[in-house]
KEDRENTI-350297 format. One line per 2 residues: number of its first residue (from 1); for each residue y, x, z of C-alpha. Coordinates in Angstrom, 1 decimal. Each point is the difference from the previous one (the first is absolute). Example, Ala and Ser with C-alpha at 12.3 -4.5 7.8 and 13.67 -1.06 7.14 Angstrom:
KEDRENTI-350297
1> -4.5,12.3,7.8  3.4,1.4,-0.7
//
This chain:
KEDRENTI-350297
1> 19.1,-35.3,36.2  -2.6,-2.2,1.4
3> -3.7,0.5,0.1  -0.7,-2.6,-3.3
5> 3.0,2.2,-1.8  -1.6,3.3,0.7
7> -3.7,-1.4,-1.2  1.4,-1.2,-2.8
9> 2.1,3.3,-0.8  -3.0,2.0,0.3
11> -2.4,-2.3,-1.9  2.6,0.1,-2.5
13> 0.4,4.0,-0.1  -4.1,0.1,0.1
15> -0.1,-1.9,-3.1  2.9,1.9,-2.0
17> -2.0,3.2,0.9  -3.1,-1.3,-1.4
19> 1.6,-1.4,-3.1  1.4,3.6,-0.4
21> -2.9,1.8,0.4  -2.0,-2.3,-2.0
23> 2.5,0.3,-3.1  -0.7,1.3,-3.2
25> 2.1,2.9,0.1  -1.2,1.2,3.5
27> -3.6,-0.5,-1.2  0.7,1.7,-3.2
29> 2.1,2.8,1.4  -2.8,0.9,2.7
31> -2.6,-0.3,-2.6  2.4,2.7,-2.1
33> -0.1,2.3,2.6  -3.8,-0.1,1.1
35> -0.4,0.9,-4.0  2.3,2.8,0.1
37> -1.7,1.4,3.4  -3.5,-0.1,-1.5
39> 1.2,1.3,-3.6  1.8,3.0,2.2
41> -3.2,0.7,1.7  -2.5,-0.5,-3.0
43> 2.2,2.5,-2.3  1.0,2.4,2.7
45> -1.1,-0.5,3.7  -3.6,0.1,-0.7
47> 0.3,3.1,-1.9  1.5,1.8,3.1
49> -2.5,-1.5,2.2  -3.0,1.1,-1.9
51> 1.4,3.4,0.5  1.1,-0.1,3.3
53> -3.6,0.6,1.2  -0.4,2.9,-2.3
55> 0.6,3.2,1.9  -0.6,3.7,-1.0
57> -3.2,0.7,1.0  0.0,3.0,2.9
59> -2.3,0.9,3.1  1.0,0.8,3.3
61> -0.4,3.5,-0.9  2.9,0.1,-2.1
63> 2.5,-1.2,2.2  1.1,3.5,0.6
65> 1.1,0.6,-3.5  1.5,-2.3,-2.4
67> -2.3,-1.0,-2.7  1.3,-0.1,-3.7
69> -0.6,-3.2,-1.9  -1.3,-0.2,-3.7
71> -0.5,-3.6,-2.0  -2.5,-0.3,-2.7
73> 0.7,-3.0,-2.3  -2.5,-0.7,-2.6
75> 0.3,-2.0,-3.3  3.6,-1.6,0.0
77> -0.3,-0.8,-3.7  3.2,-0.6,-1.2
79> 0.4,-2.1,-3.2  1.6,1.3,-3.2
81> 4.1,-1.4,0.0  -0.5,-1.0,-3.5
83> -2.9,-2.3,0.5  0.7,-3.7,-0.8
85> -1.9,-3.0,1.2  -0.9,-2.8,-2.3
87> 0.7,-2.5,2.4  2.5,-0.5,2.9
89> -3.0,-0.1,2.7  -1.0,3.6,-1.5
91> 3.4,1.1,0.4  0.5,-1.5,3.6
93> -3.2,1.7,1.1  1.4,3.2,-1.2
95> 3.1,-0.3,1.8  -2.0,-1.1,3.2
97> -2.2,3.1,-0.4  2.7,2.6,-0.3
99> 2.0,-1.9,3.1  -3.1,0.3,1.9
101> -0.3,3.9,-0.7  3.9,0.3,0.9
103> -0.5,-1.8,3.0  -3.3,2.0,1.1
105> 1.8,3.0,-0.7  3.4,-1.0,1.9
107> -2.0,-0.9,3.0  -2.5,3.3,-0.4
109> 3.1,2.3,0.2  0.5,-1.0,3.4
111> -2.9,1.8,1.0  1.9,3.3,-0.5
113> -2.6,2.4,-1.3  0.7,3.6,-0.4
115> -1.7,0.1,-3.5  -1.5,-2.7,-2.6
117> -3.1,0.4,-2.6  -0.5,-2.2,-2.6
119> -3.4,0.1,-1.1  0.1,-1.3,-3.7
121> 0.5,-2.9,-2.1  3.9,-0.1,0.8
123> 0.2,-1.7,-3.4  -2.1,-2.9,-1.4
125> 0.3,1.1,-3.5  1.2,3.4,0.1
127> -2.7,1.2,-2.3  1.4,-2.3,-3.0
129> 3.3,1.4,-0.1  1.2,1.1,-3.4
131> 2.9,2.5,0.5  1.4,2.1,2.9
133> 3.1,-2.1,0.1  -2.1,-3.3,0.6
135> -2.1,2.1,2.7  3.5,0.8,1.6
137> 1.0,-3.4,0.5  -3.2,-1.2,1.1
139> 0.4,3.2,2.9  3.4,-1.6,0.5
141> -1.3,-3.2,0.7  -2.4,1.2,2.5
143> 2.4,1.9,1.6  2.1,-2.7,0.2
145> -2.7,-1.9,2.1  -1.1,3.1,2.0
147> 3.3,1.6,0.7  -0.2,3.7,0.6
149> 1.4,1.0,3.5  1.0,3.3,0.7
151> -0.9,-0.4,3.6  -3.7,0.5,-1.5
153> -1.5,1.4,-2.9  -2.5,-2.2,-2.4
155> -2.7,1.5,-1.9  -1.6,-1.4,-3.0
157> -4.2,-0.1,-1.3  -0.3,-0.8,-3.4
159> -2.4,-3.3,-0.5  -2.0,-1.2,-3.1
161> 2.8,-2.8,-0.4  2.9,2.8,0.4
163> -1.4,2.6,-2.7  -3.3,-1.6,-1.8
165> -3.4,1.2,0.6  -3.0,1.0,-2.7
167> -0.1,2.1,-2.5  0.3,-2.6,-2.4
169> 2.1,-2.5,1.5  2.8,-2.1,-2.1
171> 2.7,1.7,2.2  2.8,1.9,-1.9
173> -0.8,3.6,0.0  3.2,1.1,1.6
175> -0.1,-2.1,3.0  -1.1,2.6,2.2
177> 3.0,2.3,-1.6  2.1,-3.2,1.1
179> -1.3,-0.2,3.3  0.2,4.1,0.7
181> 3.7,0.0,-1.1  1.1,-3.2,2.0
183> -2.2,-0.4,3.4  -1.1,3.6,0.6
185> -3.1,2.0,0.0  -3.7,-1.4,-0.6
187> -1.7,2.2,2.9  2.0,1.8,2.9
189> -0.4,1.1,3.3  2.2,-1.4,3.1
191> 0.2,1.8,3.5  0.9,-2.3,2.7
193> -0.3,1.1,3.6  -2.6,2.6,-0.9
195> -2.0,-2.3,-1.7  -0.8,0.5,-3.7
197> 0.3,-3.1,-2.2  -1.8,0.0,-3.4
199> 1.2,-2.3,-2.7  -2.6,-0.3,-2.5
201> 0.4,-1.1,-3.8  -3.0,-2.1,0.1
203> 0.3,-1.8,-3.7  0.0,3.6,-1.4
205> -2.9,1.0,2.4  -2.1,-2.9,-1.8
207> 1.3,1.1,-3.2  -1.2,3.8,0.6
209> -3.2,-1.4,1.5  -0.9,-1.7,-3.0
211> 0.7,3.1,-2.0  -2.4,2.1,2.4
213> -2.8,-2.8,0.1  -0.2,-0.3,-3.6
215> -0.9,3.6,-0.6  -2.2,-0.2,3.0
217> 1.6,2.9,1.9  0.2,0.3,3.7
219> 3.2,0.5,2.0  -0.8,3.4,0.7
221> -0.3,1.3,-3.8  3.0,-2.0,-1.0
223> 3.0,1.2,-1.0  2.9,-2.1,0.9
225> 2.6,-1.0,-2.0  3.0,1.6,0.4
227> 2.3,-2.1,2.1  -2.7,-2.4,0.7
229> -1.2,-1.6,3.2  -3.1,1.9,0.3
231> 2.3,3.3,-0.4  2.0,-1.0,3.1
233> -2.8,-0.7,1.9  -1.3,3.1,0.0
235> 3.0,2.0,0.4  1.3,-2.1,2.6
237> 0.4,2.5,3.1  -0.8,-2.0,3.4
239> 0.8,3.2,2.2  -1.9,-1.5,2.9
241> 2.3,-3.2,0.1  -1.3,-3.4,0.4
243> -0.3,-1.6,-3.3  0.8,-3.4,-1.1
245> -1.3,-1.4,-3.3  2.1,-2.3,-2.0
247> -1.8,-1.7,-2.9  0.9,-3.4,-1.9
249> -3.6,-0.5,-1.1  -2.3,-0.4,3.0
251> -3.0,2.3,0.7  -3.7,-0.4,-1.2
253> -2.1,-2.2,2.6  -3.0,-2.1,-0.1
255> 0.3,-3.5,-1.3  -1.4,-1.4,3.5
257> 2.4,2.0,1.8  2.0,-2.2,2.7
259> 4.0,0.0,-0.2  0.5,-0.9,3.8
261> 1.0,-3.4,1.8  3.8,0.4,-1.4
263> -1.0,-0.6,-3.8  0.5,-3.4,-0.8
265> -3.0,-0.2,-2.8  -2.6,1.8,-1.8
267> -0.4,3.6,-0.4  0.8,2.9,-2.0
269> -2.2,0.4,-3.0  -0.6,2.4,-2.9
271> 2.0,-1.4,-3.3  1.4,1.1,-3.0
273> 2.0,-1.9,-2.4  3.1,0.5,-2.3
275> 2.3,2.0,1.5  -1.6,0.0,3.5
277> -2.7,1.4,2.1  -1.0,-1.4,3.3
279> -1.0,3.6,1.7  -0.1,3.5,-1.1
281> -3.4,1.2,-0.8  -2.6,1.1,2.3
283> 0.2,3.7,-0.9  3.6,-0.2,-0.2
285> 0.2,-1.5,3.5  -2.3,3.0,1.2
287> 2.0,2.7,-1.7  3.3,-1.1,1.9
289> -1.7,-0.4,3.4  -1.7,3.4,-0.4
291> 3.0,1.9,-1.3  2.8,-1.5,2.0
293> -1.9,-1.1,3.3  2.7,-2.5,0.8
295> 0.4,-1.3,3.6  0.7,-3.6,-1.5
297> 0.2,-1.5,-3.3  2.4,-2.8,-1.2
299> -0.2,-1.8,-3.0  1.3,-3.3,-1.9
301> -0.8,-2.0,-3.1  -2.1,-2.6,1.4
303> 2.7,-2.3,1.5  -2.5,-0.5,3.0
305> -0.4,1.9,3.3  -3.2,2.0,0.3
307> -0.9,2.8,2.5  -3.0,1.7,-0.6
309> -1.6,3.3,1.5  -1.4,2.8,-2.5
311> -2.9,1.5,1.5  -0.8,3.6,0.3
313> -3.2,-0.6,-2.6  3.0,-0.5,-2.8
315> 1.1,3.6,0.8  -2.9,2.2,-0.6
317> 1.7,3.4,0.8  0.4,-0.8,3.4
319> -2.0,2.6,2.2  -1.0,-2.9,2.5
321> -0.5,-3.6,-1.1  -1.0,-1.3,2.9
323> 3.0,1.2,2.3  2.7,-0.6,-2.8
325> 2.6,-2.6,0.6  0.2,-2.7,-3.1
327> 3.3,-0.2,-2.0  1.9,-3.1,0.9
329> 1.5,-1.7,-3.3  2.6,-3.0,0.1
331> 0.6,-2.1,-2.8  3.3,-1.5,0.5
333> 1.0,-3.4,-0.4  2.3,-0.8,-3.0
335> 3.6,-0.5,1.0  0.4,-2.5,-2.6
337> -0.9,-3.4,-0.3  -3.6,-0.5,-1.8
339> -2.7,-2.7,-0.8  -2.1,2.3,1.7
341> 0.9,0.0,3.1  2.2,-2.3,2.3
343> 1.9,2.4,2.3  1.7,3.0,-1.5
345> 0.1,3.2,2.2  0.9,3.5,0.4
347> -1.2,3.0,2.0  1.2,1.8,3.1
349> -0.6,3.5,0.6  1.2,2.4,3.3
351> -0.4,3.8,0.1  0.5,2.3,2.5
353> -0.4,3.8,0.0  -3.6,0.9,-0.5
355> -2.1,1.6,2.6  -3.6,1.1,0.4
357> -0.7,-2.2,2.1  1.6,-3.2,-0.2
359> 0.6,-2.8,-2.6  3.2,0.4,-2.3
361> -0.1,-2.8,-2.2  -0.5,-4.0,0.6
363> 0.6,-2.7,-2.3  0.2,-3.8,0.2
365> 0.4,-2.6,-2.8  3.1,-2.8,0.4
367> -0.3,-3.4,-1.6  2.7,-1.9,-1.8
369> 0.4,-4.0,0.0  -1.9,-2.0,-2.1
371> 2.5,-1.6,-2.3  -2.1,-2.4,-1.9
373> -1.1,-1.1,3.7  3.3,-0.5,1.0
375> 1.0,-2.3,-3.2  -3.5,-2.1,0.5
377> 0.3,-0.2,3.7  3.5,-0.1,0.8
379> 2.5,-1.1,-2.6  -2.2,-2.5,-1.8
381> -1.2,-2.0,3.2  3.3,-0.1,1.6
383> 1.6,-1.4,-3.6  -2.6,-2.4,0.1
385> 0.7,-1.0,3.7  3.7,-0.1,-0.6
387> -0.5,-2.4,-3.0  -2.5,-2.2,2.3
389> 2.7,0.1,2.9  3.1,-0.9,-1.9
391> -2.1,-3.1,-1.9  -1.0,-1.2,3.5
393> 3.5,0.7,1.2  1.7,-1.8,-2.9
395> -2.6,-3.0,0.6  1.1,-0.2,3.2
397> 3.4,-0.1,-0.5  -0.4,-2.4,-2.9
399> -1.7,-2.5,2.5  2.8,0.4,3.0
401> 2.6,-0.4,-2.5  -1.3,-3.6,-1.2
403> 0.7,-1.2,3.4  3.7,1.5,0.0
405> 2.4,-2.9,-1.1  3.4,1.1,-1.8
407> 2.8,-0.9,2.0  2.3,-2.3,-0.8
409> 3.2,1.0,-1.8  3.1,-0.9,2.2
411> 3.3,-0.9,-1.6  1.7,-0.2,3.3
413> 3.1,2.1,0.2  -0.5,3.4,2.1
415> 2.7,1.0,2.8  2.9,1.6,-1.5
417> 0.7,3.5,1.4  3.0,0.5,1.5
419> 2.8,2.1,-1.7  3.3,1.0,1.1
421> 1.3,1.0,-3.2  -1.1,-2.6,-2.4
423> -1.0,-3.7,1.2  -0.7,-0.9,-3.4
425> -2.7,2.4,-1.2  -1.6,1.8,3.1
427> -2.3,2.5,-0.8  1.9,1.1,-3.1
429> 3.7,1.1,1.2  -1.3,3.4,1.2
431> -2.4,2.2,-2.2  -2.3,1.7,2.4
433> -3.6,1.7,-1.0  -1.7,-3.1,1.5
435> 1.7,-2.2,-2.4  -2.7,-2.3,-2.4
437> -0.2,1.5,-3.7  0.4,-3.7,-1.1
439> 3.1,-1.8,1.7  0.0,-3.8,0.8
441> 2.5,-2.8,-0.1  1.8,-0.5,3.0
443> -2.2,-1.5,3.3  2.6,-1.6,1.5
445> 1.6,-3.3,-0.8  2.8,-0.5,-2.5
447> 3.5,-0.5,1.2  0.7,-3.7,0.5
449> 3.2,0.2,-1.7  -2.2,0.1,-3.2
451> -0.7,-3.4,-1.7  -3.7,0.5,-0.1
453> -2.1,-3.4,0.5  -2.1,-0.5,3.3
455> 1.1,4.0,0.8  -1.5,-0.5,3.9
457> -2.9,-2.6,-1.3  -2.6,2.6,-1.0
459> -1.0,3.6,0.4  1.6,2.8,-2.1
461> -2.3,1.4,-2.6  0.0,3.7,-0.5
463> -0.4,1.9,-3.4  0.0,3.2,-1.5
465> 3.2,1.1,-1.9  1.1,3.1,-1.6
467> 1.7,2.7,2.5  3.2,-1.5,1.2
469> 3.4,1.6,0.8  1.6,-0.1,3.1
471> 2.4,-2.9,0.2  3.0,1.9,0.8
473> 0.0,2.5,-2.8  3.5,-0.3,-1.9
475> -1.5,1.0,-3.3  -2.3,-2.2,-0.4
477> 2.0,-3.9,0.8  -1.3,-2.8,-1.3
479> 1.7,-0.3,-3.0  2.1,-3.4,-1.0
481> -1.0,-1.8,-3.2  3.2,-2.4,-1.4
483> -1.3,-3.3,-1.9  2.2,-2.5,-2.1
485> 0.3,-3.5,1.2  -2.8,-1.5,-2.2
487> -2.3,2.9,1.0  0.6,-1.1,3.7
489> -1.1,-3.4,-0.6  -3.1,1.2,-1.4
491> -2.9,0.8,2.4  -1.3,3.5,-0.2
493> -3.8,-0.3,0.7  0.2,3.9,1.4
495> 3.0,-1.0,2.2  -0.2,-3.4,1.2
497> 3.0,-1.8,1.5  -0.9,0.4,3.6
499> 0.3,3.9,-0.3  3.5,-0.2,-1.9
501> 1.0,2.1,2.9  -2.0,2.8,-1.0
503> 0.4,-0.4,-3.7  3.8,0.2,0.3
505> 0.1,2.8,2.5  1.4,-2.0,3.0
507> 1.7,-3.0,0.4  3.7,0.0,0.7
509> -0.2,-2.4,3.1  -2.9,1.1,1.2
511> -1.3,2.7,2.2  1.8,3.3,-0.3
513> -2.2,2.9,-1.2  0.5,3.3,1.6
515> 2.4,2.3,-2.0  -1.1,2.9,-1.6
517> 2.5,2.6,2.0  -1.9,-1.0,3.0
519> -3.4,0.2,-1.6  0.2,3.7,-0.1
521> 0.1,0.4,3.6  -3.0,-2.1,0.6
523> -2.5,1.4,-2.8  -3.3,-0.4,0.4
525> -1.5,3.4,-1.2  -1.2,2.9,2.1
527> 2.1,3.0,0.1  -1.4,2.7,-2.7
529> -2.6,2.4,1.8  0.0,3.4,0.1
531> -2.8,2.3,-1.4  -1.8,-0.3,3.4
533> 0.5,-2.9,2.1  -1.4,-1.0,3.1
535> 0.6,-3.6,1.3  -1.4,-2.1,2.5
537> -0.3,-3.8,-0.1  -2.0,-2.8,1.4
539> -2.6,1.1,-2.4  -0.3,3.3,1.7
541> 0.8,3.6,-1.1  0.4,0.6,-3.8
543> 1.1,2.9,-2.0  1.5,-0.5,-3.6
545> 0.6,2.7,-2.7  2.4,-0.2,-3.0
547> -0.4,1.5,-3.2  0.5,0.0,-3.7
549> -2.8,-0.6,-2.5  0.4,-0.5,-3.6
551> 4.0,-0.5,0.3  -0.4,-2.9,2.7
553> 0.4,0.3,3.6  -3.2,-0.8,2.0
555> -0.8,-0.5,3.9  -3.1,0.3,1.4
557> -0.3,-1.1,3.8  -3.2,0.6,2.3
559> -0.2,-1.8,3.3  -2.3,0.4,2.9
561> -2.8,-2.7,-0.2  0.1,-2.4,2.7
563> -2.4,-2.4,1.7  1.2,-2.8,-2.4
565> -0.8,2.1,-2.9  -3.7,0.7,1.4
567> -0.4,-3.8,0.5  0.9,-1.0,-3.2
569> -2.1,2.8,-1.6  -3.1,-1.4,2.0
571> 1.0,-3.4,-1.3  0.0,1.2,-3.5
573> -3.4,1.6,0.3  -1.5,-3.2,1.5
575> 1.4,-1.9,-2.7  -1.8,2.1,-2.6
577> -3.2,-2.1,0.6  1.9,-2.4,-2.0
579> -0.3,2.1,-3.4  -3.9,-1.1,0.1
581> 1.1,-3.5,-0.9  1.1,0.9,-3.3
583> -3.4,1.8,-1.0  -3.9,-0.3,0.7
585> -1.8,2.2,2.5  -1.7,1.7,-3.0
587> 2.9,1.1,-1.7  1.9,0.5,3.4
589> -3.0,2.7,0.9  0.3,1.5,-3.0
591> 3.8,0.6,0.4  -0.3,1.2,3.5
593> -3.2,2.2,-1.0  2.6,1.8,-2.4
595> 2.8,0.1,2.6  -2.5,1.8,2.3
597> -1.3,2.3,-2.4  2.9,1.2,-2.2
599> 2.0,1.9,3.5  -3.8,2.1,0.3
601> -0.3,0.7,-3.6  3.7,1.5,0.1
603> -1.0,2.3,3.3  -3.0,0.8,-1.8
605> 2.2,1.4,-2.6  2.1,1.7,2.2
607> -3.0,1.5,1.4  -1.5,1.1,-3.4
609> 3.5,1.4,-1.4  0.3,2.1,3.1
611> -3.5,1.6,-0.4  0.8,0.7,-3.8
//
């Protein structure tokens, strides 16, 4: 190969490579792959990445012993299973809401906690349930999302949305009975690593506080309601253990109190409404702090994170107010999506055996991804960029295809392929997996004995025909028709005179046709394959299977791809640009966009049903 030929071959190869890379199929598949990667990252990867930096807190002194890990979750707010939305947009929003809860819990469980506390409002509308069976179905939906794990126990605090709140609230009277029968006790004590967790029924404490304040009686003179929260607090025995107070409703604090830098906006202020109360009363807060003297307080209900230190002045019974350590309260961020916050969250608490001098507990917040931001800053901009890119790409293709002239159709005969079995029908004498599905007429010249006008003057045309039978088949010999003398004189339009040889079978004095007895020896069928057969031909290795399907014998052949097949595939990919001639740029952009997005939607459905 000379220098000029090598240059020409190199230029042709580069042009073919550019044509393949810029073809519609390659570009569309590349965008599909990019979208699938982005989708998997946005639906799963970003959740694992957000919690990858969230580690269980510990100090250097704790490395001698393995700490106990406690997970605190607030306000899951699972919606009622019978809730039906009026529009498909709201129904889709509810589906995405529950899908986000399952995805968040699926990732959070990988933190491997030793215990989990839910700080109330597990249900968004449990206070409106009318029967125990309905409440049980509602609770089953909650457990379907937050599946109980035997590896760690789960404890629940009642919230105002779970059991209602207020003496004259409109919730059913038996809803608290439903909760106690299905979920568990309202108030409880849990000891973990020699630390006492007091799980407080805050809604009933508010109801009892209203009754006490109406009578104008202080907590010292108040006779607690039987089984109520005040009785539980007074009867709690700390026994010198560090106490961790858990309450759904935050404790009272000044309206001007700041919540720290981790809060997204605003602060916790006093407020009362139908079925809710932002904070406990001042007297109730002092009663709890004086009676329990907790080491730390964890609350929920507010949705946003808040950290506040209750000063010693609020605990008037302390012996030395100046030296008393403030009591820290942490309002845990909502685990579910809410209009009040951008990023949901949770709280991690680590415990070690308490000592007189060292610190035995430490906590830290963790944040979950901002779902709305993922949709608004990742999916929507990428979708817009995809459509813009496809429009520019189709515009460029349209301009390029205008300059491409269609190749002229050649009617010249192709070079016939040699065949040792049948000179008249090359390509159809032996069937193989590579035989064209639509047979064509013989490409070789007709025998000179046939009386065809101008047989050698022009090219031989090809035309599609029905599947042919090998010529040597003795069962399908050409039929012989006998005609009367009068019919012989009339010329048949379908069988002209010059084709009399074919019409009458064969002429007596003409060329001898092969005998049927010898035809069986040179049949052109391949031998019947076995169940599994492997053969080697000019096309490469191939494997064949024979089986019976619906009463008919079938044959399947699989061959190893060759370089020629890859080259033909590349040519077909490059020829896909010709499809743009049949439609405009705008419609082609819409079709290409749909062809890009439907695999992404299918992958999203797989991820969603995997979580469900």
